[in-house]
N, C-alpha and C positions, 0 to 999 in steps of 0.2 A: 456586575462582575468585572474583574480586572481584565483588560485586554491581553496582558502578558499571560495570564492563566489560559485564556481561550487559545492564544497562539501556541503555547506549549502543548495544549491538548490536541489541536489539529496536527501538529508536527508528530507527536507521539503516536496518534492513531494512524497517520499515514505510514510511518515507519513500521509499525506492527503489522499493518495490512500487507505491505510489500513483503515483509519477512514471512508472513503466513503463506502467501501465494508461492513464494520460492520453495518453502519447505513442502508444501502440498504437491507441487509438480515433481520434486525429487522423490518424494515418498511414492507417488503413483508409478513413476518410471521404475523405481526399485522393486515395487511390488509386482508389476507386470513383467519385468525383464524384457520388455519390448515396447515399441511405440506403434499402437494401432489407431483405428479411427476413434475409439473411446478416449484414448489418451490425448489425441489431438483436440477433441471437443473440450476435454477438461482443461487443457492448456489454453484454449481460446477463452474460456470462461474466466480463468485465472488472470489472463492478460487484462481483461476488463476490470477485475478487482484491483490489480496492480495500478492501473491508471487512476482509479479512485484514490488509492493510497498516495500516488504522486500528487494528485490534485490537493489532497489534504495537507501534504508537506508544503506545497507552494502557498496555500492559504495561510498556513501557520507562519511561513516566512514573511509574507506580506504584512500580516498583522503585527509581527515582531518589528518590522521596519517602521510601520506606522507609529507604534508606541515609542520608538526611539526618537522620532522627529516631531511628534505632536506634544 
């Protein structure tokens, strides 16, 4: 499999993951109209998911750089 395709896949998955977590937090806050303990737990879980997304973006970037110089 081409390294460019893998790189683009990681980058896209990371961006989608981060976008999903942002949308989820905003939806939860809009639905609840307040921030309580449940919302804080949800936000904490979504922070972890966002970090996974950021990691995927970084992996995609590194793979992209590798393909340019190898």
